[in-house]
mmJSON file of the N, C-alpha and C atoms, coordinates in Angstrom:
{"data_MODEL":{"atom_site":{
"group_PDB":["ATOM","ATOM","ATOM","ATOM","ATOM","ATOM","ATOM","ATOM","ATOM","ATOM","ATOM","ATOM","ATOM","ATOM","ATOM","ATOM","ATOM","ATOM","ATOM","ATOM","ATOM","ATOM","ATOM","ATOM","ATOM","ATOM","ATOM","ATOM","ATOM","ATOM","ATOM","ATOM","ATOM","ATOM","ATOM","ATOM","ATOM","ATOM","ATOM","ATOM","ATOM","ATOM","ATOM","ATOM","ATOM","ATOM","ATOM","ATOM","ATOM","ATOM","ATOM","ATOM","ATOM","ATOM","ATOM","ATOM","ATOM","ATOM","ATOM","ATOM","ATOM","ATOM","ATOM","ATOM","ATOM","ATOM","ATOM","ATOM","ATOM","ATOM","ATOM","ATOM","ATOM","ATOM","ATOM","ATOM","ATOM","ATOM","ATOM","ATOM","ATOM","ATOM","ATOM","ATOM","ATOM","ATOM","ATOM","ATOM","ATOM","ATOM","ATOM","ATOM","ATOM","ATOM","ATOM","ATOM","ATOM","ATOM","ATOM","ATOM","ATOM","ATOM","ATOM","ATOM","ATOM","ATOM","ATOM","ATOM","ATOM","ATOM","ATOM","ATOM","ATOM","ATOM","ATOM","ATOM","ATOM","ATOM","ATOM","ATOM","ATOM","ATOM","ATOM","ATOM","ATOM","ATOM","ATOM","ATOM","ATOM","ATOM","ATOM","ATOM","ATOM","ATOM","ATOM","ATOM","ATOM","ATOM","ATOM","ATOM","ATOM","ATOM","ATOM","ATOM","ATOM","ATOM","ATOM","ATOM","ATOM","ATOM","ATOM","ATOM","ATOM","ATOM","ATOM","ATOM","ATOM","ATOM","ATOM","ATOM","ATOM","ATOM","ATOM","ATOM","ATOM","ATOM","ATOM","ATOM","ATOM","ATOM","ATOM","ATOM","ATOM","ATOM","ATOM","ATOM","ATOM","ATOM","ATOM","ATOM","ATOM","ATOM","ATOM","ATOM","ATOM","ATOM","ATOM","ATOM","ATOM","ATOM","ATOM","ATOM","ATOM","ATOM","ATOM","ATOM","ATOM","ATOM","ATOM","ATOM","ATOM","ATOM","ATOM","ATOM","ATOM","ATOM","ATOM","ATOM","ATOM","ATOM","ATOM","ATOM","ATOM","ATOM","ATOM","ATOM","ATOM","ATOM","ATOM","ATOM","ATOM","ATOM","ATOM","ATOM","ATOM","ATOM","ATOM","ATOM","ATOM","ATOM","ATOM","ATOM","ATOM","ATOM","ATOM","ATOM","ATOM","ATOM","ATOM","ATOM"],
"id":[1,2,3,4,5,6,7,8,9,10,11,12,13,14,15,16,17,18,19,20,21,22,23,24,25,26,27,28,29,30,31,32,33,34,35,36,37,38,39,40,41,42,43,44,45,46,47,48,49,50,51,52,53,54,55,56,57,58,59,60,61,62,63,64,65,66,67,68,69,70,71,72,73,74,75,76,77,78,79,80,81,82,83,84,85,86,87,88,89,90,91,92,93,94,95,96,97,98,99,100,101,102,103,104,105,106,107,108,109,110,111,112,113,114,115,116,117,118,119,120,121,122,123,124,125,126,127,128,129,130,131,132,133,134,135,136,137,138,139,140,141,142,143,144,145,146,147,148,149,150,151,152,153,154,155,156,157,158,159,160,161,162,163,164,165,166,167,168,169,170,171,172,173,174,175,176,177,178,179,180,181,182,183,184,185,186,187,188,189,190,191,192,193,194,195,196,197,198,199,200,201,202,203,204,205,206,207,208,209,210,211,212,213,214,215,216,217,218,219,220,221,222,223,224,225,226,227,228,229,230,231,232,233,234,235,236,237,238,239,240],
"type_symbol":["N","C","C","N","C","C","N","C","C","N","C","C","N","C","C","N","C","C","N","C","C","N","C","C","N","C","C","N","C","C","N","C","C","N","C","C","N","C","C","N","C","C","N","C","C","N","C","C","N","C","C","N","C","C","N","C","C","N","C","C","N","C","C","N","C","C","N","C","C","N","C","C","N","C","C","N","C","C","N","C","C","N","C","C","N","C","C","N","C","C","N","C","C","N","C","C","N","C","C","N","C","C","N","C","C","N","C","C","N","C","C","N","C","C","N","C","C","N","C","C","N","C","C","N","C","C","N","C","C","N","C","C","N","C","C","N","C","C","N","C","C","N","C","C","N","C","C","N","C","C","N","C","C","N","C","C","N","C","C","N","C","C","N","C","C","N","C","C","N","C","C","N","C","C","N","C","C","N","C","C","N","C","C","N","C","C","N","C","C","N","C","C","N","C","C","N","C","C","N","C","C","N","C","C","N","C","C","N","C","C","N","C","C","N","C","C","N","C","C","N","C","C","N","C","C","N","C","C","N","C","C","N","C","C","N","C","C","N","C","C"],
"label_atom_id":["N","CA","C","N","CA","C","N","CA","C","N","CA","C","N","CA","C","N","CA","C","N","CA","C","N","CA","C","N","CA","C","N","CA","C","N","CA","C","N","CA","C","N","CA","C","N","CA","C","N","CA","C","N","CA","C","N","CA","C","N","CA","C","N","CA","C","N","CA","C","N","CA","C","N","CA","C","N","CA","C","N","CA","C","N","CA","C","N","CA","C","N","CA","C","N","CA","C","N","CA","C","N","CA","C","N","CA","C","N","CA","C","N","CA","C","N","CA","C","N","CA","C","N","CA","C","N","CA","C","N","CA","C","N","CA","C","N","CA","C","N","CA","C","N","CA","C","N","CA","C","N","CA","C","N","CA","C","N","CA","C","N","CA","C","N","CA","C","N","CA","C","N","CA","C","N","CA","C","N","CA","C","N","CA","C","N","CA","C","N","CA","C","N","CA","C","N","CA","C","N","CA","C","N","CA","C","N","CA","C","N","CA","C","N","CA","C","N","CA","C","N","CA","C","N","CA","C","N","CA","C","N","CA","C","N","CA","C","N","CA","C","N","CA","C","N","CA","C","N","CA","C","N","CA","C","N","CA","C","N","CA","C","N","CA","C","N","CA","C","N","CA","C","N","CA","C","N","CA","C"],
"label_alt_id":[null,null,null,null,null,null,null,null,null,null,null,null,null,null,null,null,null,null,null,null,null,null,null,null,null,null,null,null,null,null,null,null,null,null,null,null,null,null,null,null,null,null,null,null,null,null,null,null,null,null,null,null,null,null,null,null,null,null,null,null,null,null,null,null,null,null,null,null,null,null,null,null,null,null,null,null,null,null,null,null,null,null,null,null,null,null,null,null,null,null,null,null,null,null,null,null,null,null,null,null,null,null,null,null,null,null,null,null,null,null,null,null,null,null,null,null,null,null,null,null,null,null,null,null,null,null,null,null,null,null,null,null,null,null,null,null,null,null,null,null,null,null,null,null,null,null,null,null,null,null,null,null,null,null,null,null,null,null,null,null,null,null,null,null,null,null,null,null,null,null,null,null,null,null,null,null,null,null,null,null,null,null,null,null,null,null,null,null,null,null,null,null,null,null,null,null,null,null,null,null,null,null,null,null,null,null,null,null,null,null,null,null,null,null,null,null,null,null,null,null,null,null,null,null,null,null,null,null,null,null,null,null,null,null,null,null,null,null,null,null],
"label_comp_id":["UNK","UNK","UNK","UNK","UNK","UNK","UNK","UNK","UNK","UNK","UNK","UNK","UNK","UNK","UNK","UNK","UNK","UNK","UNK","UNK","UNK","UNK","UNK","UNK","UNK","UNK","UNK","UNK","UNK","UNK","UNK","UNK","UNK","UNK","UNK","UNK","UNK","UNK","UNK","UNK","UNK","UNK","UNK","UNK","UNK","UNK","UNK","UNK","UNK","UNK","UNK","UNK","UNK","UNK","UNK","UNK","UNK","UNK","UNK","UNK","UNK","UNK","UNK","UNK","UNK","UNK","UNK","UNK","UNK","UNK","UNK","UNK","UNK","UNK","UNK","UNK","UNK","UNK","UNK","UNK","UNK","UNK","UNK","UNK","UNK","UNK","UNK","UNK","UNK","UNK","UNK","UNK","UNK","UNK","UNK","UNK","UNK","UNK","UNK","UNK","UNK","UNK","UNK","UNK","UNK","UNK","UNK","UNK","UNK","UNK","UNK","UNK","UNK","UNK","UNK","UNK","UNK","UNK","UNK","UNK","UNK","UNK","UNK","UNK","UNK","UNK","UNK","UNK","UNK","UNK","UNK","UNK","UNK","UNK","UNK","UNK","UNK","UNK","UNK","UNK","UNK","UNK","UNK","UNK","UNK","UNK","UNK","UNK","UNK","UNK","UNK","UNK","UNK","UNK","UNK","UNK","UNK","UNK","UNK","UNK","UNK","UNK","UNK","UNK","UNK","UNK","UNK","UNK","UNK","UNK","UNK","UNK","UNK","UNK","UNK","UNK","UNK","UNK","UNK","UNK","UNK","UNK","UNK","UNK","UNK","UNK","UNK","UNK","UNK","UNK","UNK","UNK","UNK","UNK","UNK","UNK","UNK","UNK","UNK","UNK","UNK","UNK","UNK","UNK","UNK","UNK","UNK","UNK","UNK","UNK","UNK","UNK","UNK","UNK","UNK","UNK","UNK","UNK","UNK","UNK","UNK","UNK","UNK","UNK","UNK","UNK","UNK","UNK","UNK","UNK","UNK","UNK","UNK","UNK","UNK","UNK","UNK","UNK","UNK","UNK"],
"label_asym_id":["A","A","A","A","A","A","A","A","A","A","A","A","A","A","A","A","A","A","A","A","A","A","A","A","A","A","A","A","A","A","A","A","A","A","A","A","A","A","A","A","A","A","A","A","A","A","A","A","A","A","A","A","A","A","A","A","A","A","A","A","A","A","A","A","A","A","A","A","A","A","A","A","A","A","A","A","A","A","A","A","A","A","A","A","A","A","A","A","A","A","A","A","A","A","A","A","A","A","A","A","A","A","A","A","A","A","A","A","A","A","A","A","A","A","A","A","A","A","A","A","A","A","A","A","A","A","A","A","A","A","A","A","A","A","A","A","A","A","A","A","A","A","A","A","A","A","A","A","A","A","A","A","A","A","A","A","A","A","A","A","A","A","A","A","A","A","A","A","A","A","A","A","A","A","A","A","A","A","A","A","A","A","A","A","A","A","A","A","A","A","A","A","A","A","A","A","A","A","A","A","A","A","A","A","A","A","A","A","A","A","A","A","A","A","A","A","A","A","A","A","A","A","A","A","A","A","A","A","A","A","A","A","A","A","A","A","A","A","A","A"],
"label_entity_id":["1","1","1","1","1","1","1","1","1","1","1","1","1","1","1","1","1","1","1","1","1","1","1","1","1","1","1","1","1","1","1","1","1","1","1","1","1","1","1","1","1","1","1","1","1","1","1","1","1","1","1","1","1","1","1","1","1","1","1","1","1","1","1","1","1","1","1","1","1","1","1","1","1","1","1","1","1","1","1","1","1","1","1","1","1","1","1","1","1","1","1","1","1","1","1","1","1","1","1","1","1","1","1","1","1","1","1","1","1","1","1","1","1","1","1","1","1","1","1","1","1","1","1","1","1","1","1","1","1","1","1","1","1","1","1","1","1","1","1","1","1","1","1","1","1","1","1","1","1","1","1","1","1","1","1","1","1","1","1","1","1","1","1","1","1","1","1","1","1","1","1","1","1","1","1","1","1","1","1","1","1","1","1","1","1","1","1","1","1","1","1","1","1","1","1","1","1","1","1","1","1","1","1","1","1","1","1","1","1","1","1","1","1","1","1","1","1","1","1","1","1","1","1","1","1","1","1","1","1","1","1","1","1","1","1","1","1","1","1","1"],
"label_seq_id":[1,1,1,2,2,2,3,3,3,4,4,4,5,5,5,6,6,6,7,7,7,8,8,8,9,9,9,10,10,10,11,11,11,12,12,12,13,13,13,14,14,14,15,15,15,16,16,16,17,17,17,18,18,18,19,19,19,20,20,20,21,21,21,22,22,22,23,23,23,24,24,24,25,25,25,26,26,26,27,27,27,28,28,28,29,29,29,30,30,30,31,31,31,32,32,32,33,33,33,34,34,34,35,35,35,36,36,36,37,37,37,38,38,38,39,39,39,40,40,40,41,41,41,42,42,42,43,43,43,44,44,44,45,45,45,46,46,46,47,47,47,48,48,48,49,49,49,50,50,50,51,51,51,52,52,52,53,53,53,54,54,54,55,55,55,56,56,56,57,57,57,58,58,58,59,59,59,60,60,60,61,61,61,62,62,62,63,63,63,64,64,64,65,65,65,66,66,66,67,67,67,68,68,68,69,69,69,70,70,70,71,71,71,72,72,72,73,73,73,74,74,74,75,75,75,76,76,76,77,77,77,78,78,78,79,79,79,80,80,80],
"pdbx_PDB_ins_code":[null,null,null,null,null,null,null,null,null,null,null,null,null,null,null,null,null,null,null,null,null,null,null,null,null,null,null,null,null,null,null,null,null,null,null,null,null,null,null,null,null,null,null,null,null,null,null,null,null,null,null,null,null,null,null,null,null,null,null,null,null,null,null,null,null,null,null,null,null,null,null,null,null,null,null,null,null,null,null,null,null,null,null,null,null,null,null,null,null,null,null,null,null,null,null,null,null,null,null,null,null,null,null,null,null,null,null,null,null,null,null,null,null,null,null,null,null,null,null,null,null,null,null,null,null,null,null,null,null,null,null,null,null,null,null,null,null,null,null,null,null,null,null,null,null,null,null,null,null,null,null,null,null,null,null,null,null,null,null,null,null,null,null,null,null,null,null,null,null,null,null,null,null,null,null,null,null,null,null,null,null,null,null,null,null,null,null,null,null,null,null,null,null,null,null,null,null,null,null,null,null,null,null,null,null,null,null,null,null,null,null,null,null,null,null,null,null,null,null,null,null,null,null,null,null,null,null,null,null,null,null,null,null,null,null,null,null,null,null,null],
"Cartn_x":[25.137,23.824,22.802,21.734,20.707,19.889,19.559,18.762,17.284,16.538,15.089,14.403,13.374,12.587,11.655,11.643,10.702,9.481,8.389,7.192,7.477,8.23,8.582,9.369,10.339,11.131,10.302,9.374,8.504,7.621,7.052,6.191,6.997,8.201,9.028,9.459,9.598,10.05,8.947,7.709,6.595,6.524,6.255,6.118,4.757,4.648,3.368,2.28,2.654,1.681,1.157,2.02,1.597,0.674,0.988,0.129,-1.234,-1.241,-2.493,-3.3,-2.636,-3.338,-3.986,-3.273,-3.825,-5.036,-4.94,-6.06,-7.271,-7.044,-8.15,-8.761,-7.902,-8.4,-9.293,-8.842,-9.639,-10.938,-10.894,-12.113,-13.067,-12.564,-13.383,-14.252,-14.03,-14.883,-16.25,-17.318,-18.663,-18.987,-19.651,-20.078,-21.291,-21.579,-22.759,-24.038,-24.996,-26.279,-27.235,-28.184,-29.216,-30.411,-30.951,-32.16,-33.32,-34.095,-35.228,-36.277,-36.486,-37.561,-37.258,-35.99,-35.668,-34.785,-34.094,-33.158,-31.831,-31.691,-30.433,-29.417,-28.161,-27.103,-27.075,-26.892,-26.711,-25.228,-24.918,-23.509,-22.887,-21.68,-20.989,-20.733,-20.825,-20.713,-19.375,-19.463,-18.268,-18.394,-19.421,-19.588,-18.641,-18.279,-17.296,-17.656,-18.926,-19.317,-19.089,-19.439,-19.227,-17.743,-16.967,-15.519,-14.923,-15.317,-14.801,-15.181,-16.357,-16.811,-16.188,-15.412,-14.757,-15.655,-16.668,-17.614,-17.459,-17.644,-17.746,-16.426,-16.578,-15.42,-14.562,-15.201,-14.441,-13.457,-13.887,-13.001,-11.881,-12.204,-11.17,-10.159,-10.65,-9.766,-8.821,-9.354,-8.521,-7.48,-7.848,-6.891,-5.761,-6.111,-5.094,-4.168,-4.74,-3.946,-2.968,-3.445,-2.566,-1.423,-1.691,-0.628,0.444,0.036,1.022,1.796,1.135,1.847,2.894,2.548,3.51,4.685,4.39,5.465,6.377,5.777,6.558,7.477,6.939,7.76,8.883,8.569,9.59,10.69,10.305,11.285,12.164,11.551,12.316,13.286,12.821,13.7,14.849,14.569,15.605,16.659,16.282,17.233,18.132,17.932,18.771,20.037],
"Cartn_y":[-5.28,-5.791,-4.68,-5.023,-4.027,-3.727,-2.469,-2.098,-2.295,-2.588,-2.776,-1.436,-1.165,0.038,-0.229,0.651,0.523,1.38,1.112,1.909,3.367,3.618,4.977,5.645,4.925,5.473,5.689,4.786,4.907,6.136,6.317,7.477,8.76,8.787,9.99,10.249,9.189,9.382,9.929,9.765,10.296,11.808,12.488,13.94,14.288,15.488,15.935,15.903,16.161,16.116,14.69,13.697,12.304,11.888,12.312,12.003,12.664,13.888,14.595,13.918,13.449,12.729,11.457,10.741,9.522,9.846,10.901,11.311,11.668,12.419,12.808,11.589,10.663,9.453,8.647,8.45,7.703,8.431,9.743,10.513,10.509,10.179,10.213,8.99,7.918,6.749,7.086,6.824,7.171,6.504,7.246,6.725,5.821,4.988,4.13,4.958,4.396,5.073,4.712,5.583,5.29,4.652,3.62,3.007,3.958,4.164,5.084,4.581,3.271,2.733,2.81,2.609,2.556,3.694,4.336,5.38,4.84,3.506,2.899,2.885,2.912,2.798,1.389,1.295,-0.016,-0.364,-1.621,-2.012,-1.44,-0.994,-0.435,-1.52,-1.158,-2.103,-2.832,-4.149,-4.975,-5.971,-5.817,-6.724,-6.318,-7.264,-6.979,-5.795,-5.627,-4.51,-3.169,-3.083,-1.834,-1.538,-2.582,-2.406,-1.912,-2.531,-2.118,-0.679,-0.246,1.125,2.115,1.604,2.482,2.927,2.11,2.485,1.592,2.184,1.427,1.04,0.375,-0.033,-1.042,-1.871,-2.852,-2.166,-1.093,-0.351,0.325,0.869,1.488,0.444,-0.737,-1.831,-2.233,-2.348,-2.73,-1.655,-0.384,0.691,0.642,0.459,0.377,-0.808,-1.945,-3.137,-2.841,-2.157,-1.844,-0.919,-0.015,0.875,0.09,-0.847,-1.657,-2.566,-3.078,-3.88,-3.043,-1.785,-0.883,-0.595,-0.33,-0.082,-1.295,-2.472,-3.711,-3.882,-3.621,-3.724,-2.702,-1.477,-0.425,-0.814,-1.404,-1.812,-2.943,-3.882,-4.989,-4.473,-3.536,-2.96,-2.181,-1.493,-0.703,-1.593,-2.816,-3.695,-4.462,-4.277,-4.987,-4.251],
"Cartn_z":[10.082,10.379,10.163,9.431,9.124,10.363,10.519,11.692,11.401,12.444,12.327,12.564,11.792,12.037,13.207,14.161,15.27,14.961,15.654,15.453,15.753,16.816,17.177,16.045,15.501,14.401,13.153,12.905,11.745,11.866,13.052,13.263,13.111,13.685,13.576,12.149,11.34,9.969,9.064,9.496,8.707,8.876,7.798,7.881,8.49,8.98,9.527,8.462,7.22,6.144,5.944,6.053,5.892,7.032,8.236,9.373,9.185,8.712,8.48,7.369,6.301,5.236,5.781,6.645,7.239,8.101,8.889,9.737,8.884,7.821,6.933,6.251,5.841,5.179,6.131,7.346,8.316,8.658,8.747,9.02,7.835,6.649,5.442,5.223,5.986,5.822,6.405,5.628,6.116,7.441,8.286,9.594,9.414,10.42,10.341,10.206,9.517,9.327,10.467,10.716,11.717,11.01,11.623,11.086,11.287,10.25,10.343,11.33,11.36,12.194,13.686,14.081,15.511,15.985,15.069,15.457,15.956,16.022,16.466,15.336,15.721,14.723,14.164,12.857,12.236,12.297,12.146,12.099,10.839,10.946,9.807,8.77,7.528,6.412,6.407,6.279,6.168,5.017,4.2,3.076,1.937,1.067,0.007,-0.885,-1.218,-2.086,-1.397,-0.115,0.631,0.797,1.077,1.228,-0.081,-1.2,-2.513,-2.836,-2.35,-2.585,-1.613,-0.631,0.334,1.461,1.787,2.835,4.057,5.219,6.456,7.093,8.23,9.033,8.291,7.449,6.665,5.728,5.084,4.183,4.966,6.131,6.97,7.421,7.803,8.229,7.093,5.881,4.737,4.422,4.568,4.31,5.34,6.617,7.672,7.407,7.035,6.715,5.579,4.547,3.41,3.825,4.764,5.241,5.98,6.846,7.562,6.615,5.575,4.583,3.858,3.565,2.904,3.829,5.129,6.083,6.2,6.207,6.315,5.116,3.927,2.712,2.738,3.14,3.219,4.21,5.344,6.348,5.807,5.097,4.511,3.461,2.635,1.611,2.243,3.344,4.014,4.679,5.017,5.714,4.756,3.475,2.482,2.197],
"occupancy":[1.0,1.0,1.0,1.0,1.0,1.0,1.0,1.0,1.0,1.0,1.0,1.0,1.0,1.0,1.0,1.0,1.0,1.0,1.0,1.0,1.0,1.0,1.0,1.0,1.0,1.0,1.0,1.0,1.0,1.0,1.0,1.0,1.0,1.0,1.0,1.0,1.0,1.0,1.0,1.0,1.0,1.0,1.0,1.0,1.0,1.0,1.0,1.0,1.0,1.0,1.0,1.0,1.0,1.0,1.0,1.0,1.0,1.0,1.0,1.0,1.0,1.0,1.0,1.0,1.0,1.0,1.0,1.0,1.0,1.0,1.0,1.0,1.0,1.0,1.0,1.0,1.0,1.0,1.0,1.0,1.0,1.0,1.0,1.0,1.0,1.0,1.0,1.0,1.0,1.0,1.0,1.0,1.0,1.0,1.0,1.0,1.0,1.0,1.0,1.0,1.0,1.0,1.0,1.0,1.0,1.0,1.0,1.0,1.0,1.0,1.0,1.0,1.0,1.0,1.0,1.0,1.0,1.0,1.0,1.0,1.0,1.0,1.0,1.0,1.0,1.0,1.0,1.0,1.0,1.0,1.0,1.0,1.0,1.0,1.0,1.0,1.0,1.0,1.0,1.0,1.0,1.0,1.0,1.0,1.0,1.0,1.0,1.0,1.0,1.0,1.0,1.0,1.0,1.0,1.0,1.0,1.0,1.0,1.0,1.0,1.0,1.0,1.0,1.0,1.0,1.0,1.0,1.0,1.0,1.0,1.0,1.0,1.0,1.0,1.0,1.0,1.0,1.0,1.0,1.0,1.0,1.0,1.0,1.0,1.0,1.0,1.0,1.0,1.0,1.0,1.0,1.0,1.0,1.0,1.0,1.0,1.0,1.0,1.0,1.0,1.0,1.0,1.0,1.0,1.0,1.0,1.0,1.0,1.0,1.0,1.0,1.0,1.0,1.0,1.0,1.0,1.0,1.0,1.0,1.0,1.0,1.0,1.0,1.0,1.0,1.0,1.0,1.0,1.0,1.0,1.0,1.0,1.0,1.0,1.0,1.0,1.0,1.0,1.0,1.0],
"B_iso_or_equiv":[0.0,0.0,0.0,0.0,0.0,0.0,0.0,0.0,0.0,0.0,0.0,0.0,0.0,0.0,0.0,0.0,0.0,0.0,0.0,0.0,0.0,0.0,0.0,0.0,0.0,0.0,0.0,0.0,0.0,0.0,0.0,0.0,0.0,0.0,0.0,0.0,0.0,0.0,0.0,0.0,0.0,0.0,0.0,0.0,0.0,0.0,0.0,0.0,0.0,0.0,0.0,0.0,0.0,0.0,0.0,0.0,0.0,0.0,0.0,0.0,0.0,0.0,0.0,0.0,0.0,0.0,0.0,0.0,0.0,0.0,0.0,0.0,0.0,0.0,0.0,0.0,0.0,0.0,0.0,0.0,0.0,0.0,0.0,0.0,0.0,0.0,0.0,0.0,0.0,0.0,0.0,0.0,0.0,0.0,0.0,0.0,0.0,0.0,0.0,0.0,0.0,0.0,0.0,0.0,0.0,0.0,0.0,0.0,0.0,0.0,0.0,0.0,0.0,0.0,0.0,0.0,0.0,0.0,0.0,0.0,0.0,0.0,0.0,0.0,0.0,0.0,0.0,0.0,0.0,0.0,0.0,0.0,0.0,0.0,0.0,0.0,0.0,0.0,0.0,0.0,0.0,0.0,0.0,0.0,0.0,0.0,0.0,0.0,0.0,0.0,0.0,0.0,0.0,0.0,0.0,0.0,0.0,0.0,0.0,0.0,0.0,0.0,0.0,0.0,0.0,0.0,0.0,0.0,0.0,0.0,0.0,0.0,0.0,0.0,0.0,0.0,0.0,0.0,0.0,0.0,0.0,0.0,0.0,0.0,0.0,0.0,0.0,0.0,0.0,0.0,0.0,0.0,0.0,0.0,0.0,0.0,0.0,0.0,0.0,0.0,0.0,0.0,0.0,0.0,0.0,0.0,0.0,0.0,0.0,0.0,0.0,0.0,0.0,0.0,0.0,0.0,0.0,0.0,0.0,0.0,0.0,0.0,0.0,0.0,0.0,0.0,0.0,0.0,0.0,0.0,0.0,0.0,0.0,0.0,0.0,0.0,0.0,0.0,0.0,0.0],
"pdbx_formal_charge":[null,null,null,null,null,null,null,null,null,null,null,null,null,null,null,null,null,null,null,null,null,null,null,null,null,null,null,null,null,null,null,null,null,null,null,null,null,null,null,null,null,null,null,null,null,null,null,null,null,null,null,null,null,null,null,null,null,null,null,null,null,null,null,null,null,null,null,null,null,null,null,null,null,null,null,null,null,null,null,null,null,null,null,null,null,null,null,null,null,null,null,null,null,null,null,null,null,null,null,null,null,null,null,null,null,null,null,null,null,null,null,null,null,null,null,null,null,null,null,null,null,null,null,null,null,null,null,null,null,null,null,null,null,null,null,null,null,null,null,null,null,null,null,null,null,null,null,null,null,null,null,null,null,null,null,null,null,null,null,null,null,null,null,null,null,null,null,null,null,null,null,null,null,null,null,null,null,null,null,null,null,null,null,null,null,null,null,null,null,null,null,null,null,null,null,null,null,null,null,null,null,null,null,null,null,null,null,null,null,null,null,null,null,null,null,null,null,null,null,null,null,null,null,null,null,null,null,null,null,null,null,null,null,null,null,null,null,null,null,null],
"auth_seq_id":[1,1,1,2,2,2,3,3,3,4,4,4,5,5,5,6,6,6,7,7,7,8,8,8,9,9,9,10,10,10,11,11,11,12,12,12,13,13,13,14,14,14,15,15,15,16,16,16,17,17,17,18,18,18,19,19,19,20,20,20,21,21,21,22,22,22,23,23,23,24,24,24,25,25,25,26,26,26,27,27,27,28,28,28,29,29,29,30,30,30,31,31,31,32,32,32,33,33,33,34,34,34,35,35,35,36,36,36,37,37,37,38,38,38,39,39,39,40,40,40,41,41,41,42,42,42,43,43,43,44,44,44,45,45,45,46,46,46,47,47,47,48,48,48,49,49,49,50,50,50,51,51,51,52,52,52,53,53,53,54,54,54,55,55,55,56,56,56,57,57,57,58,58,58,59,59,59,60,60,60,61,61,61,62,62,62,63,63,63,64,64,64,65,65,65,66,66,66,67,67,67,68,68,68,69,69,69,70,70,70,71,71,71,72,72,72,73,73,73,74,74,74,75,75,75,76,76,76,77,77,77,78,78,78,79,79,79,80,80,80],
"auth_comp_id":["UNK","UNK","UNK","UNK","UNK","UNK","UNK","UNK","UNK","UNK","UNK","UNK","UNK","UNK","UNK","UNK","UNK","UNK","UNK","UNK","UNK","UNK","UNK","UNK","UNK","UNK","UNK","UNK","UNK","UNK","UNK","UNK","UNK","UNK","UNK","UNK","UNK","UNK","UNK","UNK","UNK","UNK","UNK","UNK","UNK","UNK","UNK","UNK","UNK","UNK","UNK","UNK","UNK","UNK","UNK","UNK","UNK","UNK","UNK","UNK","UNK","UNK","UNK","UNK","UNK","UNK","UNK","UNK","UNK","UNK","UNK","UNK","UNK","UNK","UNK","UNK","UNK","UNK","UNK","UNK","UNK","UNK","UNK","UNK","UNK","UNK","UNK","UNK","UNK","UNK","UNK","UNK","UNK","UNK","UNK","UNK","UNK","UNK","UNK","UNK","UNK","UNK","UNK","UNK","UNK","UNK","UNK","UNK","UNK","UNK","UNK","UNK","UNK","UNK","UNK","UNK","UNK","UNK","UNK","UNK","UNK","UNK","UNK","UNK","UNK","UNK","UNK","UNK","UNK","UNK","UNK","UNK","UNK","UNK","UNK","UNK","UNK","UNK","UNK","UNK","UNK","UNK","UNK","UNK","UNK","UNK","UNK","UNK","UNK","UNK","UNK","UNK","UNK","UNK","UNK","UNK","UNK","UNK","UNK","UNK","UNK","UNK","UNK","UNK","UNK","UNK","UNK","UNK","UNK","UNK","UNK","UNK","UNK","UNK","UNK","UNK","UNK","UNK","UNK","UNK","UNK","UNK","UNK","UNK","UNK","UNK","UNK","UNK","UNK","UNK","UNK","UNK","UNK","UNK","UNK","UNK","UNK","UNK","UNK","UNK","UNK","UNK","UNK","UNK","UNK","UNK","UNK","UNK","UNK","UNK","UNK","UNK","UNK","UNK","UNK","UNK","UNK","UNK","UNK","UNK","UNK","UNK","UNK","UNK","UNK","UNK","UNK","UNK","UNK","UNK","UNK","UNK","UNK","UNK","UNK","UNK","UNK","UNK","UNK","UNK"],
"auth_asym_id":["A","A","A","A","A","A","A","A","A","A","A","A","A","A","A","A","A","A","A","A","A","A","A","A","A","A","A","A","A","A","A","A","A","A","A","A","A","A","A","A","A","A","A","A","A","A","A","A","A","A","A","A","A","A","A","A","A","A","A","A","A","A","A","A","A","A","A","A","A","A","A","A","A","A","A","A","A","A","A","A","A","A","A","A","A","A","A","A","A","A","A","A","A","A","A","A","A","A","A","A","A","A","A","A","A","A","A","A","A","A","A","A","A","A","A","A","A","A","A","A","A","A","A","A","A","A","A","A","A","A","A","A","A","A","A","A","A","A","A","A","A","A","A","A","A","A","A","A","A","A","A","A","A","A","A","A","A","A","A","A","A","A","A","A","A","A","A","A","A","A","A","A","A","A","A","A","A","A","A","A","A","A","A","A","A","A","A","A","A","A","A","A","A","A","A","A","A","A","A","A","A","A","A","A","A","A","A","A","A","A","A","A","A","A","A","A","A","A","A","A","A","A","A","A","A","A","A","A","A","A","A","A","A","A","A","A","A","A","A","A"],
"auth_atom_id":["N","CA","C","N","CA","C","N","CA","C","N","CA","C","N","CA","C","N","CA","C","N","CA","C","N","CA","C","N","CA","C","N","CA","C","N","CA","C","N","CA","C","N","CA","C","N","CA","C","N","CA","C","N","CA","C","N","CA","C","N","CA","C","N","CA","C","N","CA","C","N","CA","C","N","CA","C","N","CA","C","N","CA","C","N","CA","C","N","CA","C","N","CA","C","N","CA","C","N","CA","C","N","CA","C","N","CA","C","N","CA","C","N","CA","C","N","CA","C","N","CA","C","N","CA","C","N","CA","C","N","CA","C","N","CA","C","N","CA","C","N","CA","C","N","CA","C","N","CA","C","N","CA","C","N","CA","C","N","CA","C","N","CA","C","N","CA","C","N","CA","C","N","CA","C","N","CA","C","N","CA","C","N","CA","C","N","CA","C","N","CA","C","N","CA","C","N","CA","C","N","CA","C","N","CA","C","N","CA","C","N","CA","C","N","CA","C","N","CA","C","N","CA","C","N","CA","C","N","CA","C","N","CA","C","N","CA","C","N","CA","C","N","CA","C","N","CA","C","N","CA","C","N","CA","C","N","CA","C","N","CA","C","N","CA","C","N","CA","C","N","CA","C","N","CA","C","N","CA","C"],
"pdbx_PDB_model_num":[1,1,1,1,1,1,1,1,1,1,1,1,1,1,1,1,1,1,1,1,1,1,1,1,1,1,1,1,1,1,1,1,1,1,1,1,1,1,1,1,1,1,1,1,1,1,1,1,1,1,1,1,1,1,1,1,1,1,1,1,1,1,1,1,1,1,1,1,1,1,1,1,1,1,1,1,1,1,1,1,1,1,1,1,1,1,1,1,1,1,1,1,1,1,1,1,1,1,1,1,1,1,1,1,1,1,1,1,1,1,1,1,1,1,1,1,1,1,1,1,1,1,1,1,1,1,1,1,1,1,1,1,1,1,1,1,1,1,1,1,1,1,1,1,1,1,1,1,1,1,1,1,1,1,1,1,1,1,1,1,1,1,1,1,1,1,1,1,1,1,1,1,1,1,1,1,1,1,1,1,1,1,1,1,1,1,1,1,1,1,1,1,1,1,1,1,1,1,1,1,1,1,1,1,1,1,1,1,1,1,1,1,1,1,1,1,1,1,1,1,1,1,1,1,1,1,1,1,1,1,1,1,1,1,1,1,1,1,1,1]
}}}
């Protein structure tokens, strides 16, 4: 019977370099801009053009989703 990868096992299997790359990638998404007129933060971009350009929370969300999809595929391949 094939074993299931647990989150704990997945995290332990990642090298420190991979964890650092993920941290850098997440830190690299541009932060929300301040509106000049009010000084308040605007909502982070979630429109398709901004996501495609790699900007805003929408782009970060899509990157995180792609990482979990990759982990899922790797786990499925490992269980065969």
